N, C-alpha and C positions, 0 to 999 in steps of 0.2 A: 484467587479467583479460579469455581471450576472447570475446568477444561472437560472440551468433547472427548470419547472414550479415543480419538487418534490420539489427543494430546495428551494421556494421560495424567498428567499433573503439569503443575506450575514450573517444575524444576526442567520438563523440556523446552520450555518456551527460552528460560536460564540457561541451561544445558547452549542452546545456539552458540552462546559466549565460548564454548571451547573449541568451535569452528572458528572463530575469529579472533584475532591479536587485540590484548588489553588495548585502547584508544589513550592517547598522552590529555588533559584537559589542556586547552588550550581558550583564551581569554580577550575582549577585547581593552584594553585602558581604559581606568576610570579616570575624569576630570577631578573628582571627589573621594578617589582611593577606596570607596565606600565595598567590599568584597563582604560579603551574607555568605553562608551557609544555607543550603535551602535541600530538603529532601526530596525524590520524587518518586514516583510508584506510585500503587492503588492504596498500598497498607504503610507506604513510610518507609518499607524495609529495603529501598533502593541503595545507593551508594551514593553519598552525600556529595556535592559538588559546591566548591564556592565559585560562584557567580561575580565576573566583574560587572557591574552596572553598567557605569559608564552617566549619562546623561539622562533625567527621566525620560520616558517619552509615551507614548500612546501608539500602538501598529494597528493597521485594521488588514487584515487578511482574508482571504476566499480557497472555494476551490474542494478539491478533493475532499470527499466522506470518507475515503478508506485512512485518512489520518487521523478523523476526528479526535480520537479517544488517545493520540500520542499528543497532538495537541491541548488537548485538556491537563495532560500531566507537565507537560511543557510550561503553558503559560499558566498553571498554578505555582508551579515550582517558581519560576523566574519572577511572576507580581507578589511572589512571599520575599523573594531576595531581595527584590530592586522597588523603593518604595517610589510611587510616585507614577512605576511603569506598567502600563496592563498591556495585553495582548487580546484584541478581537476578532476571532477567527469562528468563520460560518462556513457551513458547507456549501452545498450547493449543485455539485458537481465539477469536474475538473474544467469543461468545454467552460461554465459559468466564471469558474474562478479568473481563467486566462482575458475574457472578455473582460472580464471588472480591469484587471490588471492593464493592459491594455487601451482601455479609458481613465488610466490615470486616476483609479477611484479608490485602489488598497495599495499598500505598498510591500506587498508579495503574494505570490499563490499560491495555492498546493494542487498539483498534477500526478495521476499515474502515469502522464505520457509525458513524453519529452516536447518540449516544442514543435512545431513543423516550421518549414523553411517561409512561409505566408504569415503567422504568426510572430516570430520574428521582425519579420519586416515592418508587422503592426506597432509591435514592441519600439520603433527605433523614433514614433512617436510622441512615447510620455519619457524615456529613457534618453533625455538632453545628451549627445555626443555618444551614445551607447546604445545597448538593447537588451534585451532579455533574454537570460540563460539559465540552464539547467543546474539545480545543484541538488545532486539526491540526499536524500534525508530519513527518510522510511523505508525501509524493507518489509515486505512481508510478501504473504502466499494469500492464492483463492482458492477458497474450498467450495468445492458442489456439494451444496448444501441441501439435505432431502429429509422426505416426512413420510417412512413407506413401516406402518405397521407389520412388525413381525420381522424386519431386514436392518441388520445393526451392525451388516459387513459387508455395504457393496461396495464393488471396483467397476470400473467404468474406464475406460481410454478415450482416444482423441477422437474415431474416428466416429463410436459410438455417442459418446456425449455429443458432435457437432450434428448427427442426425435428432437426436434430440432436439436438443434447443433449438433446431428447425423444422419440427414435427414431421422428422423425417421417422419417427420411430415413436411409435405414440401409446404403446401400452406397456406395463410395470415386464410381462412373461415373456417379453419380444424373445424370439431366438438369439441375436444378437446381444442382449442385454443376460439371458439365462448361459450363454458359452461361457462369460466371464464370470458367472458364479454359481457354479455346480453346488449343487444341496441347496441354494436358498429358497425358501417359502417367496416364491416373487407372485404378486396377488395378478390376477386378470384386471387390473383396472388402468385406465385413464391415464395421463401422465400429464400432469398439468405444471409449463413452467412458468417460472417468471422470468423478466429480464429488468433494467434498468430505462424509467422513461426517458431520467435526465442524461445529459452526455457525461457519458464518465469516463474514467480513464479505465476503471476495471474490467468495462465492457469492450474496452480496445486490446487488452491484455489479454482477456477470455480469448475473443476473435483471433488474435495474432498467432494463438495456441490453438486454436481448430485450423487457421492456416497452416500453421509450421506441425501440427500432429494428427490431421484428420483425413490426410490420405485422398483428399480429392472432392471428401463431401463436405465441405464449407464450401459455398461458393459464392459469398459476398467477400468487399471487400475490409478488411481490418478497421474499423473507425470506432468513435466513442457512442456513435449512435446505435441504435440498434436496427438491423437493417435485414434480420429475419422474420419468414411469413410463423403464426400462429403464438400461441401462448397470451399470457399477462403481462402489463406491468405496474413499477411501482419505484417510488421515488424514493432515488437512494439507497445507500445500505440498510440504512435501519428497517424501510419501508419493503425490501425485499425476505428481508430474515422474518420480520412479522408476519408477512404472509405465508412463507413455507412453515413457520410455529402452528399457522392454525387451519394450515390447507393441506387435507392426508394427500396421501400421493403425489404431491408437489416436490418439485427442484429447484433451484435457485445457484447464484454466485455470490461470494460477499468475502470479504477479508477473514481469516481467522481472527482477528479478536471480535467480528459478531459472531462468529460461528461460536465462540466460547460463550461470550456473554447471553445469546440465546441460548444455547444447552442443545445445537443442531448439531447431527449428524453429518460427517463428512467421507465423501468416497474415496476410497485409496483409487489412487492413477496406475494403469497398465501401463509403461512404457516401451516396454520391450528389455527389461531389466529381468535378473531371476526371478525377482517378486515383485506385487505391486509395492508401489510407494505410499504410504501413508501422509497424511497430509499435517505435519510438524516444524514446528520454525526449525531444526535441526536441518532435515530432508529441505527445507530450503533455501537455508543459508548455505548449504551443498553447493547448491545452482547461484544461487546469486555472487559467491565467490567467485564462479569461475566468469561471470560476467564481463563482455571488452567494450572498451571505451570506444564510445561513438562521435560525441563532443569533439570541437577543436577549442586551440587556447583554453580560453576559460569556462567555456560551456565543458558543463562534465555527465552529457548524456551518456547511459550505459546501452549496449546491448546486449540483450539477455537470449537465453538457449533454450526454448520452449519445448523442442523436439526432443532434447536431452533423455539418452539412454543409460544417464550413468548409475550406477548403483546406488542406493537412497536417496537419490539427487530430484527434489519433488519439481516439476515443471512449471506447472499452473504459478507462478510466481510475478511480484511486479516491484518497483521502484519507485516511490513516493518521491517527487522531485519539489524544490519551494524554488518559483520563480524571482526570481528578480532582476533589477539593473544594474548590470558591470558599470555602467556608468550613468548620470542623471536624476542618482537619489537623492528624493527631498533633503536639505539639509538638516532639516530641524529632527528629521527620524533615523536620519545615516546611523549613528550612534549608537540608538536602541536596538536598530535592525540587525549589525553586527553582533551586536552583543547578546541580543537574543539566538541568532543562529550558531553564532558559535559554544551556547549552553546547547543546544540542539544534536548539536554532532559531537560531544564531548563525551567521555567515558560515561559520566555519569547520565548526561542524558539518553545515551542509547542503551544504558541498561535498564531506566526508569519504561522507557516503554517495552521492553524487551519482556518486561515482566506484564504487560498489557496483549500480547501475544504477538507483538512484530518480531521482527528480526534483525537486531542489531547489526549493520554494518562494519565489514573488513576495514581495519585501518587502511589500509593503500587506500581507500576509497575518504575514508573521512580526513587524512592528512590532506589529500588534493582541496575537500573543501573548506578547511579550515584553513589552507594559503592563501584559495581565492575570495574568501569572506577578506580575509583581510586587506585585501585590495578592493573593495567595492569603493567608488567614491558618488 
């Protein structure tokens, strides 16, 4: 896949693996002992994984659009390996996914932010004897993508980007942007911002970054729903990507995979380190590897440092969680659920999505994820 200028080549996404340890493949037992080899990745070049399929079943899931491309890889490989098993994943945004999960309509949800206490309480109605938990599964970064003629190496920082998305800075040649981009030919043109119209974990992670690194410029609470004034909205990561690609002098926020797919330019971030940090998988992996545990028990929510100033650490990162019941899962789909999630957390599963612009999770994280998957009931 062709990367944007910051990615340079597909090797950077795979190179993130140098920052994380090789994972050990774990798989659920199979009643029919049907171990099938399936390859992942868009070009079939990813490492193969022996998937213990377990009982055939069909899973329905929804939520985060940030992980849609990852799910496309995983569900295709899993279905090819496991005859009779299908994974139906629909996007719709993290908020919609959690809502459907707590209504008992789906077996798991994808969310770019961990469950809130109220959402955990609501999950107890469908997770009989248990509750919803967060399993980190997809690592990624949020690119500040832009379409400005003549500008190929845009640099932004927390305060400036927060003001742009809040319509406090409205021209591309504003002094604050010019100071970060000496020598750049910034046009005297109105900035058109695009934000998500749906409740999105990507929005929540972006606004957490603004809150942590914006120097007080962002006055709204971080959340899935867009709260700032001005700008135009579009549905999903695909929607805002399409708008930036079509509209001159525009800017938005999407996951790296969408920036790559749409050949969009991504801004470097001035974090206060010795030089601006590019939006690459390896720079995001540096930040994700330092995430701290925030959940308790079988909940594996992580706390990210959005205000990092470490050299080579890209601050605008996200973790997409698969939301499942720790207890009270449907008996007829439990075996398939555990088998599928075990594959996604495996070395092969993580490597396959690394080739799509995501960031493979550290072994310390996936070891814990596999341990919890084994206990799901």
